[in-house]
Every structure is written in C-alpha cells, then in structure tokens.
C-alpha positions as CSV (number, residue, x, y, z in Angstrom):
1,M,-13.1,12.2,27.9
2,K,-16.5,10.7,27.1
3,T,-18.9,12.3,24.8
4,S,-22.7,12.1,24.5
5,A,-22.6,11.0,20.9
6,S,-24.3,7.7,20.3
7,F,-22.8,4.7,18.5
8,E,-25.1,5.3,15.6
9,S,-23.3,8.5,15.0
10,G,-20.1,6.6,14.0
11,V,-18.2,8.0,17.0
12,L,-16.8,5.4,19.4
13,T,-17.6,6.7,22.8
14,E,-17.1,3.7,25.1
15,E,-15.4,0.3,25.5
16,R,-16.9,-2.3,23.3
17,P,-15.8,-5.5,21.5
18,G,-13.6,-4.4,18.6
19,A,-12.1,-1.5,20.5
20,V,-8.9,-3.3,21.5
21,K,-6.3,-1.8,23.9
22,P,-3.2,-3.6,25.1
23,P,-3.1,-5.2,28.6
24,E,-2.0,-2.4,31.0
25,T,1.1,-4.2,32.3
26,L,2.5,-5.0,28.8
27,W,1.6,-1.5,27.5
28,K,3.8,0.1,30.2
29,E,6.8,-2.1,29.4
30,H,6.8,-2.4,25.6
31,K,9.1,0.1,24.0
32,G,8.2,1.1,20.5
33,G,4.5,1.0,21.1
34,L,1.6,-1.3,20.7
35,V,-1.3,-1.2,18.3
36,V,-4.7,0.1,19.5
37,V,-7.6,-0.9,17.3
38,E,-11.0,0.9,17.4
39,C,-13.0,-1.1,14.9
40,P,-16.3,-1.9,16.7
41,Q,-18.4,-3.2,13.9
42,R,-18.4,-6.4,11.9
43,I,-17.6,-5.3,8.3
44,P,-15.9,-7.1,5.4
45,C,-12.4,-5.7,6.0
46,N,-9.0,-7.2,6.9
47,P,-6.1,-5.0,5.6
48,C,-4.8,-4.6,9.2
49,N,-4.3,-8.4,9.3
50,T,-2.8,-8.8,5.8
51,S,-0.4,-5.9,6.3
52,C,0.9,-7.1,9.7
53,P,4.4,-8.6,9.1
54,T,4.6,-10.4,12.5
55,G,1.0,-11.8,12.7
56,A,0.2,-9.7,15.7
57,I,-3.2,-8.9,14.2
58,K,-4.5,-12.4,14.1
59,K,-6.0,-14.0,11.0
60,F,-9.7,-13.5,10.7
61,E,-11.9,-16.7,10.7
62,D,-14.5,-14.6,8.9
63,I,-13.8,-11.5,6.8
64,N,-16.4,-9.7,8.8
65,D,-14.6,-10.3,12.2
66,V,-13.3,-7.4,14.3
67,P,-9.5,-7.6,14.8
68,S,-7.9,-9.5,17.7
69,I,-4.3,-8.9,18.7
70,D,-1.5,-11.0,19.9
71,Y,0.4,-8.3,21.7
72,E,3.4,-10.4,22.3
73,K,4.0,-10.2,18.5
74,C,3.4,-6.5,18.0
75,T,6.5,-4.4,17.2
76,G,4.8,-1.1,16.8
77,C,5.8,-0.9,13.1
78,A,2.5,1.0,12.2
79,L,2.0,-0.8,8.9
80,C,-1.6,-1.5,10.0
81,V,-2.1,2.2,10.8
82,S,-1.2,3.1,7.2
83,K,-3.2,0.3,5.7
84,C,-6.5,0.6,7.6
85,P,-9.1,2.2,5.3
86,G,-11.2,3.1,8.4
87,L,-8.4,5.0,10.1
88,A,-9.1,2.8,13.1
89,C,-5.5,1.7,14.0
90,F,-3.1,3.6,16.1
91,V,0.2,2.7,17.7
92,I,0.8,4.1,21.1
93,D,4.1,4.1,23.1
94,I,3.7,5.1,26.7
95,T,7.3,4.2,27.7
96,L,8.9,7.6,26.7
97,G,9.0,8.9,30.3
98,G,8.7,12.5,31.3
99,G,4.9,12.4,31.2
100,L,4.9,12.0,27.4
101,A,3.6,9.3,25.1
102,L,4.1,8.8,21.3
103,I,1.0,8.2,19.2
104,K,1.4,7.0,15.5
105,M,-1.8,7.9,13.7
106,P,-3.1,8.0,10.2
107,Y,-3.2,11.3,8.4
108,E,-4.8,11.9,5.0
109,M,-5.4,15.6,4.9
110,L,-3.6,18.7,3.6
111,P,-1.4,20.4,4.7
112,V,0.8,17.5,5.7
113,P,2.5,18.4,9.0
114,R,6.3,18.5,9.2
115,K,8.7,17.2,11.8
116,G,9.0,19.8,14.6
117,D,5.5,21.2,14.1
118,T,3.2,21.8,17.0
119,V,-0.3,20.5,16.2
120,K,-3.7,20.5,17.8
121,C,-4.6,17.0,19.0
122,L,-8.2,16.1,18.7
123,G,-10.6,13.6,20.3
124,R,-13.1,11.4,18.5
125,T,-15.6,14.1,17.9
126,G,-13.1,16.8,16.8
127,E,-12.7,18.5,20.2
128,M,-9.3,19.8,21.1
129,V,-7.7,17.5,23.8
130,C,-4.1,19.0,23.9
131,E,-1.2,20.2,21.8
132,G,1.3,17.7,20.4
133,H,4.7,17.8,18.8
134,V,5.3,16.1,15.5
135,E,8.3,13.8,15.8
136,N,8.1,12.1,12.4
137,V,6.0,11.9,9.3
138,A,6.3,8.5,7.6
139,E,4.8,6.9,4.5
140,P,5.5,3.2,5.3
141,L,3.8,1.7,2.3
142,G,4.7,4.4,-0.3
143,D,1.0,4.8,-1.0
144,R,0.6,8.5,0.1
145,T,-1.0,7.5,3.4
146,K,0.9,9.3,6.0
147,V,1.6,8.0,9.6
148,V,2.2,11.0,11.8
149,H,4.2,10.4,15.0
150,V,3.2,12.9,17.7
151,T,4.3,13.2,21.3
152,I,1.4,14.0,23.7
153,P,0.8,14.0,27.4
154,V,0.6,10.4,28.5
155,E,-2.8,11.0,30.2
156,A,-4.3,11.9,26.7
157,V,-3.5,8.5,25.0
158,N,-7.0,7.2,25.3
159,D,-8.5,10.4,23.9
160,V,-6.3,11.7,21.1
161,R,-7.3,10.2,17.7
162,A,-6.5,12.9,15.1
163,I,-4.6,16.1,14.6
164,R,-5.2,19.5,13.1
165,V,-2.2,21.4,11.6
166,V,-2.2,25.0,12.6
C-alpha cells in the first residue's frame, strides 16, 4: 500500500536506492528468510554490516554508504535486525506455505508481546495492514532489543513494518 507521505517526512513510500529486497526467485526458494533493508539515506552507520556473521551485508567502502546485500550468504539469522539503530532491517521468509509468511522485525516498546499473541501489524505510517500471530520473541544479542517473529499473510510482506500489542 502506497501512502502520500513524502520522503522528507521520514516515511519510505516507494522503491529507492537503499531499500533493498531480495531477488524474487531467490526469495521464493530460501527457507529461513532473507534480509530486507530499508535504509534510503547516506548516513554514518554500519552496525548491520559489522553484526552480520556471514558477510551477507557487504562491507561498506564509505561509512555513509547504504547497505548492499549478497543474498547467497544470508541465513536469516536476524542479528542485523537486532543491531540496526534505525529499525530498518527485517528478515522475511515467504516459504512457509498456506498463504503465510514470517517476518522478523525489531521491537523496542512495552509491553513486549509473547509467543502466541495476536498483534496488529502496521504499515510504515502506522496504519493497520493485518493481524499477525507471534511465533517467537528473541533477544539475539542480549542487549534488550527484541526481534519479534510474526506470521502474516504473504501478500502483506512488503507493507508490514511494525506491530502493536493489543
């Protein structure tokens, strides 16, 4: 779903360099998920790269570069999701079947959802896109940044970017 918000608002509303999605064919075949990065501005930041244990998020030539991904190396571990200070990394697995996908997204709010919860899945501007089911809540780096694993309808993977606990 597109919104009318401009890029100056801080809301990513369209494809642009720095908004990186996996190649469609690889995305459909890769179990465990692949990283989706929505980091459209050159800023001095590289925790996604330095936290990636496989080198899937390529080394930056300049600290201000936007991330580029070697999808053949991505394992869907979600360490980059936990480490990104801009909440711009997501891991999405569209191989679940049954019309469902799994999205691993950062979560830094209270209350923390619990496995089994039904949550409201939100788009980039806070609008409700669908309901989702919490499959797991992880803290991969032990730093209190949660990565929430939510199953959603597969057709919502390009729109869901946050959740609201009800």
